[in-house]
C-alpha positions as CSV (number, residue, x, y, z in Angstrom):
1,M,2.4,3.5,-15.8
2,R,1.3,2.9,-12.2
3,L,1.3,-0.4,-10.4
4,D,-2.4,0.1,-9.5
5,A,-3.2,0.3,-13.2
6,L,-2.4,-3.4,-13.4
7,I,-5.2,-4.2,-10.9
8,P,-8.7,-4.8,-12.2
9,D,-11.6,-2.8,-10.7
10,G,-14.3,-4.2,-8.5
11,G,-14.6,-6.2,-5.3
12,P,-11.5,-6.5,-3.1
13,Q,-9.4,-5.0,-5.8
14,T,-10.8,-1.6,-4.8
15,A,-9.2,-2.0,-1.4
16,I,-5.9,-3.1,-3.1
17,R,-6.0,0.1,-5.2
18,A,-6.6,2.1,-2.0
19,A,-3.6,0.6,-0.3
20,L,-1.3,1.3,-3.2
21,D,-2.7,4.9,-3.5
22,L,-2.0,5.4,0.2
23,A,1.6,4.2,-0.3
24,A,2.0,6.6,-3.2
25,L,0.6,9.5,-1.1
26,V,3.0,8.7,1.7
27,R,5.9,8.8,-0.8
28,E,4.8,12.0,-2.4
29,T,4.3,13.7,1.0
30,V,7.8,12.7,2.1
31,S,9.4,13.9,-1.1
32,A,7.5,17.3,-0.8
33,E,8.1,17.5,2.9
34,A,4.5,18.4,3.3
35,G,2.7,18.1,6.6
36,R,-0.2,15.7,6.9
37,E,-2.3,14.5,9.8
38,V,-3.3,10.8,9.7
39,L,-5.9,8.9,11.6
40,H,-5.6,5.1,11.6
41,L,-8.4,2.8,12.8
42,S,-7.1,-0.7,13.2
43,L,-9.7,-3.4,12.6
44,A,-7.5,-6.1,14.0
45,S,-7.3,-4.2,17.3
46,L,-11.1,-4.3,17.8
47,A,-13.0,-7.1,19.6
48,A,-14.5,-9.7,17.3
49,P,-18.1,-8.3,17.6
50,L,-16.9,-4.8,16.4
51,R,-15.3,-6.4,13.4
52,R,-18.6,-7.5,11.9
53,P,-19.6,-5.8,8.7
54,N,-22.5,-3.8,10.3
55,H,-20.2,-2.4,13.0
56,R,-17.5,-1.5,10.4
57,R,-20.1,0.4,8.4
58,L,-21.1,2.3,11.5
59,L,-17.5,3.3,12.2
60,R,-17.0,4.3,8.6
61,D,-20.2,6.4,8.7
62,M,-19.1,8.0,11.9
63,L,-15.8,8.9,10.2
64,D,-17.5,10.2,7.0
65,T,-19.9,12.3,9.0
66,A,-17.1,13.9,11.1
67,L,-15.0,14.7,8.0
68,A,-17.9,15.7,5.7
69,S,-16.9,19.4,5.7
70,S,-13.1,18.9,5.5
71,R,-10.7,18.1,2.6
72,T,-9.7,14.6,3.8
73,R,-9.0,11.4,1.9
74,I,-10.2,8.2,3.4
75,F,-8.6,4.8,2.5
76,E,-10.2,1.5,3.3
77,L,-7.5,-1.1,3.2
78,P,-7.8,-4.8,2.3
79,N,-7.8,-5.9,6.0
80,G,-10.7,-3.5,6.8
81,D,-8.5,-0.8,8.4
82,L,-9.5,2.8,7.8
83,V,-6.9,5.5,7.2
84,A,-7.8,9.2,6.9
85,V,-5.3,11.7,5.7
86,A,-5.6,15.5,5.7
87,R,-3.4,18.5,5.3
88,A,-2.1,19.9,8.6
89,P,-3.4,21.4,10.9
90,A,-6.6,19.4,9.9
91,P,-9.2,20.5,12.5
92,G,-11.8,18.3,10.9
93,L,-9.6,15.2,11.4
94,L,-9.1,16.2,15.0
95,A,-12.8,16.4,15.5
96,A,-13.3,13.0,13.8
97,E,-10.7,11.6,16.2
98,A,-12.5,12.9,19.2
99,A,-15.8,11.5,18.0
100,L,-14.4,8.1,17.3
101,R,-12.6,8.0,20.6
102,R,-15.8,8.7,22.5
103,G,-17.6,5.9,20.6
104,L,-14.7,3.4,21.1
105,D,-14.2,4.3,24.7
106,E,-17.9,3.5,25.4
107,A,-17.3,0.1,23.8
108,G,-14.2,-0.4,25.9
109,E,-11.9,-0.2,22.9
110,T,-9.1,2.2,23.6
111,G,-6.2,0.9,21.5
112,A,-7.7,0.7,18.1
113,L,-7.2,4.3,17.1
114,R,-4.0,6.2,16.6
115,R,-2.9,9.5,15.1
116,L,0.2,9.8,13.0
117,R,2.0,12.7,11.3
118,L,3.7,12.8,7.9
119,P,6.5,12.9,7.0
120,A,7.7,11.9,10.5
121,D,5.7,8.7,10.7
122,A,6.0,7.6,7.1
123,A,7.8,4.3,7.9
124,A,5.0,3.3,10.4
125,L,2.3,4.1,7.9
126,L,4.0,2.1,5.1
127,A,4.4,-0.8,7.5
128,T,0.6,-0.6,8.1
129,V,0.0,-0.7,4.3
130,S,2.3,-3.7,3.9
131,E,0.5,-5.6,6.7
132,A,-2.9,-4.8,5.2
133,L,-1.7,-6.2,1.9
134,G,-0.9,-9.5,3.6
135,L,2.9,-9.0,4.1
136,E,4.4,-9.9,7.4
137,P,5.4,-6.8,9.4
138,G,9.1,-7.4,9.0
139,E,8.7,-7.6,5.3
140,A,8.3,-3.9,5.0
141,R,12.0,-3.6,5.8
142,P,14.2,-3.4,2.7
143,I,16.6,-6.1,3.8
144,E,17.0,-8.4,6.8
145,A,19.8,-7.3,9.1
146,P,21.0,-8.6,12.5
147,S,20.2,-6.3,15.4
148,G,21.9,-5.8,18.7
149,G,24.9,-3.8,19.8
150,R,25.5,0.0,19.4
151,P,23.8,2.0,16.6
152,L,25.8,2.6,13.4
153,D,27.1,6.1,12.8
154,T,28.5,7.7,9.6
155,A,32.2,7.3,10.6
156,E,31.7,3.6,11.3
157,L,29.8,3.2,8.0
158,A,32.7,4.8,6.1
159,A,35.1,2.4,7.8
160,A,32.8,-0.5,7.0
161,E,32.6,0.5,3.4
162,R,36.4,0.6,3.2
163,A,36.6,-2.8,4.9
164,L,34.0,-4.2,2.5
165,A,35.9,-2.9,-0.5
166,Q,39.0,-5.0,0.6
167,A,37.2,-8.1,2.0
168,E,36.6,-11.3,0.1
169,L,32.9,-11.3,-0.6
170,E,32.4,-15.0,-1.2
171,P,32.2,-15.9,2.5
172,M,29.6,-13.2,2.9
173,T,27.4,-14.5,0.0
174,R,24.8,-17.2,0.1
175,A,24.4,-19.2,-3.1
176,Q,21.5,-21.6,-3.8
177,Q,20.7,-23.3,-7.0
178,V,17.3,-22.8,-8.7
179,C,16.6,-26.3,-10.0
180,R,14.0,-28.0,-12.2
181,L,12.4,-30.9,-10.3
182,D,10.3,-33.1,-12.5
183,P,7.9,-35.6,-10.8
184,N,9.1,-38.2,-13.3
185,G,12.7,-37.3,-13.2
186,D,15.5,-38.3,-10.8
187,R,18.3,-35.7,-10.2
188,P,17.6,-32.0,-9.9
189,E,18.6,-30.0,-13.0
190,T,20.3,-26.7,-12.1
191,I,18.9,-23.8,-14.1
192,W,20.7,-20.8,-12.4
193,E,22.4,-19.8,-9.2
194,D,20.8,-17.4,-6.8
195,R,23.3,-15.2,-5.0
196,R,22.5,-12.9,-2.0
197,V,24.5,-11.1,0.6
198,D,24.6,-12.9,4.0
199,W,24.0,-9.9,6.2
200,A,24.9,-11.7,9.4
201,A,28.3,-12.8,8.0
202,L,28.9,-9.3,6.5
203,A,28.1,-7.6,9.8
204,A,30.4,-9.9,11.7
205,A,33.2,-9.2,9.2
206,V,33.0,-5.4,8.8
207,L,30.7,-4.1,11.7
208,P,31.1,-6.5,14.7
209,G,29.0,-5.4,17.6
210,R,26.9,-2.8,15.7
211,D,23.2,-2.7,15.3
212,L,22.6,-2.5,11.5
213,G,18.9,-2.0,11.9
214,A,19.2,1.2,14.0
215,A,20.2,3.5,11.0
216,P,18.2,2.5,7.9
217,G,19.6,5.3,5.8
218,L,23.2,4.2,6.5
219,L,22.3,0.6,6.0
220,R,21.0,1.3,2.6
221,R,24.4,2.8,1.7
222,L,26.1,-0.3,2.9
223,R,23.6,-2.5,1.0
224,R,24.4,-0.6,-2.3
225,A,28.2,-1.1,-1.7
226,A,27.7,-4.8,-1.1
227,E,25.5,-5.1,-4.2
228,Q,28.1,-3.3,-6.3
229,R,30.7,-5.8,-5.1
230,L,28.5,-8.7,-6.2
231,L,28.2,-7.1,-9.7
232,A,32.0,-6.6,-9.8
233,G,32.6,-10.2,-8.8
234,I,30.5,-11.5,-11.8
235,L,32.7,-9.5,-14.2
236,R,35.9,-11.0,-12.9
237,P,37.8,-12.8,-15.7
238,A,37.6,-16.1,-13.8
239,S,33.9,-15.8,-13.3
240,L,33.3,-15.0,-17.0
241,L,35.4,-18.0,-18.0
242,A,33.4,-20.3,-15.7
243,W,30.1,-18.5,-16.6
244,K,26.9,-19.8,-15.2
245,P,23.4,-18.1,-15.3
246,V,22.8,-16.1,-12.1
247,G,20.0,-14.5,-10.2
248,L,20.5,-11.3,-8.0
249,A,18.1,-9.4,-5.8
250,L,19.1,-5.7,-6.1
251,S,17.8,-2.4,-4.7
252,P,16.2,0.2,-6.9
253,A,19.1,2.6,-6.1
254,T,21.6,0.0,-7.4
255,I,19.7,-0.7,-10.6
256,E,19.4,3.0,-11.5
257,G,23.0,3.7,-10.6
258,A,26.1,4.1,-12.6
259,A,27.7,0.9,-11.3
260,F,24.9,-1.2,-12.7
261,A,25.0,0.6,-16.1
262,R,28.7,-0.2,-16.3
263,F,27.9,-3.8,-15.4
264,A,25.3,-4.1,-18.1
265,E,27.7,-2.6,-20.7
266,S,30.6,-4.9,-19.6
267,L,28.8,-8.2,-19.9
268,P,29.7,-10.2,-23.0
269,A,27.0,-10.3,-25.7
270,G,24.1,-12.5,-24.8
271,R,25.0,-12.8,-21.2
272,A,22.4,-10.3,-19.9
273,A,19.6,-12.7,-20.9
274,E,21.1,-15.2,-18.5
275,V,21.0,-12.8,-15.5
276,T,17.7,-12.6,-13.5
277,I,17.3,-9.4,-11.4
278,G,14.9,-9.7,-8.5
279,L,12.9,-6.7,-7.3
280,R,11.7,-7.1,-3.7
281,A,7.9,-7.1,-3.5
282,A,7.9,-5.0,-0.2
283,E,10.0,-2.3,-1.9
284,M,7.7,-2.2,-4.9
285,L,4.7,-1.7,-2.7
286,A,6.4,1.2,-0.9
287,D,6.9,2.9,-4.3
288,P,4.0,2.0,-6.5
289,V,5.5,3.5,-9.7
290,A,8.8,1.7,-9.3
291,L,7.9,-1.8,-10.7
292,P,6.9,-0.7,-14.2
293,R,9.8,1.7,-14.4
294,L,12.5,-0.6,-13.2
295,A,11.1,-3.6,-15.2
296,A,11.3,-1.5,-18.4
297,L,14.8,-0.3,-17.7
298,L,16.1,-3.9,-17.0
299,R,14.4,-5.3,-20.1
300,R,15.9,-2.6,-22.3
301,R,19.3,-3.8,-21.1
302,G,18.4,-7.4,-21.9
303,F,17.9,-8.8,-18.3
304,R,15.1,-11.0,-17.0
305,V,13.0,-9.5,-14.3
306,A,11.6,-11.3,-11.2
307,L,9.3,-10.1,-8.5
308,D,11.1,-11.3,-5.4
309,E,10.0,-12.4,-1.9
310,V,6.4,-12.7,-3.0
311,R,4.0,-13.9,-0.3
312,A,0.7,-15.6,-1.1
313,G,-1.3,-12.7,0.5
314,L,0.2,-10.3,-2.0
315,L,-0.2,-12.6,-5.0
316,A,-3.8,-13.2,-4.2
317,M,-4.4,-9.5,-4.8
318,L,-2.1,-8.7,-7.7
319,P,-3.0,-10.7,-10.8
320,P,0.3,-12.4,-11.7
321,E,-0.5,-12.5,-15.4
322,R,-0.7,-8.7,-15.4
323,L,2.6,-8.0,-13.6
324,P,5.4,-6.6,-15.9
325,V,7.9,-9.3,-14.8
326,D,9.2,-12.5,-16.4
327,L,8.9,-14.6,-13.3
328,L,7.7,-14.7,-9.7
329,R,9.7,-15.9,-6.8
330,L,7.0,-17.3,-4.6
331,A,8.0,-17.8,-0.9
332,W,7.0,-21.2,0.6
333,S,5.2,-21.2,3.9
334,P,3.2,-24.1,5.5
335,S,0.0,-22.0,4.9
336,L,0.6,-21.6,1.2
337,P,-1.5,-24.6,0.1
338,V,-4.5,-22.9,1.8
339,D,-3.6,-19.3,1.0
340,A,-2.5,-19.7,-2.6
341,P,-4.7,-17.7,-5.0
342,P,-6.6,-19.6,-7.8
343,A,-4.5,-17.8,-10.4
344,I,-1.4,-19.8,-9.5
345,E,-2.5,-23.1,-11.1
346,P,-3.5,-21.8,-14.5
347,L,-0.3,-19.6,-14.7
348,A,1.8,-22.6,-13.7
349,Q,0.1,-24.9,-16.2
350,A,0.5,-22.3,-19.0
351,A,4.1,-21.2,-18.1
352,P,5.7,-23.4,-15.4
353,E,9.0,-21.6,-15.8
354,R,7.5,-18.3,-14.7
355,I,7.3,-19.3,-11.0
356,V,10.1,-20.3,-8.6
357,L,9.0,-21.7,-5.3
358,T,11.7,-20.5,-2.8
359,G,12.5,-21.4,0.8
360,V,11.7,-25.1,0.1
361,D,12.6,-26.9,3.3
362,R,10.3,-29.9,3.3
363,A,8.9,-32.5,0.9
364,A,5.4,-31.1,1.3
365,A,6.5,-27.9,-0.4
366,I,7.7,-29.8,-3.5
367,A,4.6,-32.0,-3.5
368,W,2.3,-29.0,-3.4
369,G,4.4,-27.3,-6.1
370,W,4.2,-30.3,-8.4
371,E,0.4,-30.6,-7.9
372,A,0.0,-26.9,-8.7
373,G,2.1,-27.3,-11.9
374,L,5.4,-25.7,-10.7
375,R,8.7,-27.1,-11.8
376,L,11.3,-24.6,-10.5
377,F,12.4,-24.9,-6.8
378,Q,15.0,-23.4,-4.5
379,G,15.8,-24.0,-0.8
380,P,17.6,-26.1,1.7
381,L,15.9,-29.3,0.7
382,V,16.8,-28.8,-2.9
383,E,20.4,-28.3,-1.9
384,R,20.3,-31.6,0.0
385,R,18.8,-33.4,-3.0
386,R,21.6,-32.0,-5.2
387,A,24.2,-33.2,-2.8
388,A,22.7,-36.7,-2.4
């Protein structure tokens, strides 16, 4: 089952399907190590008059005409960007590039067109897809990590993994409570505890002065090691005796690994149902087949499944009632009351426990959530209310 199969046909949904198909093509190209030439026309880089529908059609017609005799796939993304992908060496695509550049140069637009190559530029193209789907550019990164200092190499990573294995993880973990806030109630009611690695604290402890963002592959290894430590901490006898429902955001590699299988088998009967596993929305977009596959695996093992770090732009395009998850972790932003899709309110009214509003840092967030029908909240303001 593909993620794009969850998206209805017609209207803007066609562009959403195109974006997800492009992400899938990038992944397949990288896996097969196949050479592809890519031409990306950025609508946002064009002057306002050239972004009008009639000019966009002219640019699309120009591209179609230049590529008519070549085997090239053209993707029209939700933000209007056009991406053409062809097998290397792709002479037709090079001819299309030349034709478009002449037209754009005459209009004084020199920075709207770029050529990429796969698999070398896969990360840049996936970032383009993420932005087109309404995600912030930084959201395409699998995790947030502090930057600065010298790049990380394999020897330092091995030392960091050894240090992490011996370190006390609690000071490197952020814990916030997911609470039910009722407009007619008084004190917040804690439902479960959300636990995440504090990457700034972890870097300071095991990799001081190193740039974690400079080596994404090595960083993924460190992330898996930290996530495995989180899982091991939950299974400690003291934690099991003082059990509380918990939420974790885990990478696909961790969920499909042996350590998570052992974790699932070691939990006492009935406890898995009190563990919510979050799948980051940006990672699911980068791998369109991952969400249905991982959700099915987690449910077979008895866990609840959440789509994590969901922005309004994404939710407006993916019908939440069709996603194979138990709940959505919707990220608060000041623009959310304007950007929130119409589907939020009926979903919240029908199943208020299916949506958690995260990052709540002001009363306006809670007020909007209550008005929309939400009852589960998480963030700094919720923590302050609990402590009051």
